[in-house]
C-alpha positions, 0 to 999 in steps of 0.5 A: 427183090430189090429196087435201086441198085443192087447191094449185092446178089438179089435177095429173092432167096436167102443164101442159107444153104451156102453159109459156112460158119453161120446159118440161114438167115445166114448169118447171127450167133449164139445164146447162152444155155437156158435161154432158148425157151424164153427166146421162142416165147418172146419171138412169138408174142409171149407175155414177157415183156408184158403187154402195155409195158415199154422197155428200153435197155442199152443191151444190158448184157454188155453192162454185165460183161463190163462189170464181170470182166473189169478186173481181168481186163485191167491187168491185161491193159496195164500197158495200154493204161500207161500209154493212155496216161502218157498221151493224156498228159501231153494233151492236157498239160499239168493234168495226169490221169490215174491208171483206173481212169485210163484202163476203162476206155481200153476195156470198153473197146474190147467189150464191143462198143458201140452198143446195141440199144433195144427197146420194146413198143407196147404192142411187142414190136422190138426196136434195136439199133447200133450207132456207129456214126457213119454218114449212111445207115441200114434199117429193116424189118425182121419178121419171124415168118417164112416158108416154115409157116406154110402148109402143103397147099399155100407153100410159096406165099411167103416168097410170093408176098416178098415179090409184091412188096414193091408193086405199089401201096395205097399212097405209092405206085410202083413207079412212085416207089422206085423214083422215090428211092432212086431220088434218095440214092437209096437201095430197097431190098428183101428176102425170104428164107425158111424161118424169116422174112426181111425188108430193108433199106440202105440210105443216107443217115439223114433220110432215116425217117423216109426209109422207115416210113416206106417200110411201114407203107410197104408192109401195112398198105401194099395194094396187092393188085390182081394185075401186079399178081399175075405179072409177079406170077410169071416172074416167080416161074422164070425164077424157078427155072433159073434156080434149076440151073444152080445145082448147088441150090437143087442139091440143098433142096433135095437135102431138105426134102430127104432129111425133113421129109413131110414136114415144112422144112422139107418143102422149098421156099419158092414152092411148087409150080402148081401153087405159084399158078394158084396163089391169089390175093386172099392167100396173100392178105391171109398170110399178112394178117396171120403172121405180121404181128407186133411181137413177131417183128424186129425194127433193126438199124445200124450206121448213123442212127440215133436210137431215140429217133428210130424209137420214135419213128417206130412209135409213130409208124408201127404202133398200131400193128396188131399183137393179138390173134383172132384164134390160136397163135401160129405154132412152130410146126415140128420138123423131124430129121429122117436119115435117107437119101435122094439120088438123081442120076444123069450121066450126061452131066460132067460133075457129081454134086453131092451133099451129106449131112447129119442132124444137128442143133438149133440156134440156142443149143449149147452144142452150136459153138462146138459144131461151128468150130468143127465146121471151121475145122473141116473148112472149104476148098477149090481148085482155084486155091493156091497151095492146097497141100499146104492148107491147114485143113487135112481134107483140103490137103487130101483132096488136093494131093489126091485130086479127089474133087473140084470143090467142097465146102462144109456147112452148119445150117441152124433153125430154131430147133434143129439143124444140118451139119455136113459137107457139099462137094462137086466131084468128077464121076470116077472120084466120088467113092474115094471122096466119100471115103475121106470125107467119113474118115476125117469126121471120124478123125474129128471124133477120135484124134483132132489136136489142140493145135488144130482147134486153136487154129479153128478158134481163131479163124471162126473169130475172124470170120465173124468179125469180117462178116460184120463189115458195113452197116448192112451186115451189122443190121442183118446181124442185129435182126436175125439175133434179136428174132433168134435170142431176143438179144444182141450177143456182145463179141466178148461173150462169143470170144469167151465161149469160143475159147472154151472149146478145146480138143476134148469138147470137139471130140465129144460133140462130134462123136454125139452127133456123128458116131452111129447116126443115119445121115441124109444124102442128096446127090445129082449127076453122074453118081454111079460110083456113089456108095449105096445108103447102107455102106454110107451109113456103116461108114459112120461107125467105128470101134470105140475103145 
């Protein structure tokens, strides 16, 4: 749901199901083992840090890495140090800088400067920013509340509330809000995922105060008028019809429904039609008062933004947000994985759309990075790609050489305490069985005979993909907000490099065997799927003789 010229594809539904190397909320990376519990407690209002305290840190982990890695970086930066020394001598005649002074800038460049600064208000709301000196900035609210916190009766409320955010507040009508955003030359957008709700704005850096004030007005003073609710009810019902034409989204909704059946993750983000028709203002108000609490909100910003200014704005506009609950704090609903399948056969369709997945791990689990590397090893392919038989992905080579499918993509979708690791493919009816066979054979190869050269390539590709995704203030802001909710910190790139480089072929074999060998997968298939093997046969393909 957006106001102004769209930044990208509309944010009504977060593209978590389409991500390749990152997940739901798309996108954020990893926490060192052992921090998971602390992260969950903080994101749900635990007493750490204690109420009443105010903490400001310049990403303390970055300082740790500077101290920890300075010695090892000095050697590799010797040439850079001499080069800087020569340039310094030219720039400042008569003054020559020593090597110890010259190596420090090189080390800082490698250690992810500009740093992410983090502060915590007295009500638990976290403020995080990265100042890159740009003339524009992105600022947004990342809220630890999505469709996972709904039940069967109110499923769809979080997404409905996102639609209502831009329909007017106590001080701005919908028209006033849209005109103000347009006159600023800004963009206002929002999206809902299964575990998070996000409202963000992109504007000139000089307009940061107005952007923050608008975001605060939206989440604290929306009128939620009955006329606007009825109008948006029709909009969402039409959106549901559009989603049903996107077969990839349909298949991934089916995949969640069968993998997490009878749990919150198994329900869709939009909710069922009967719920959309019955949601009322009281439902929306109850959702806000229950979940929009200080400890569960992150105000994140990137671009040309001063952290001190952002902190002052946060205190002024969000300092009065409540941080306590009238009753018990809402607990994260448990979601158990079930190996099962959903098949919707329609022989009138031209292509079969199939997703196959095993249960993976949550954001903070130590196996997450090896699974991301394995995900990169499988890769993705489409018939429009050139040189398919020469691609490094073995599965892509087989798909191209044997004309097995129109496209495939691997995915690694993580949530707080669980995840889905698998592959989505689009095949012609007569190649479904062969494609399924080669997919499972490639999974077995990851568990038994993947080589060091393949893993090295996947590590480099994963690092490249991470950096390419951080191009511009908006993706950086999204990365900050998501990581603060998931890990209660922004993870420096050097730490990610070290953890990715620690993954070798043996790690891939061990981790993949742990999650693939003799496991019951979840399968979702739509279209002409007569040739899709039965579930028992697919399950037997997860087993092989081990020496």
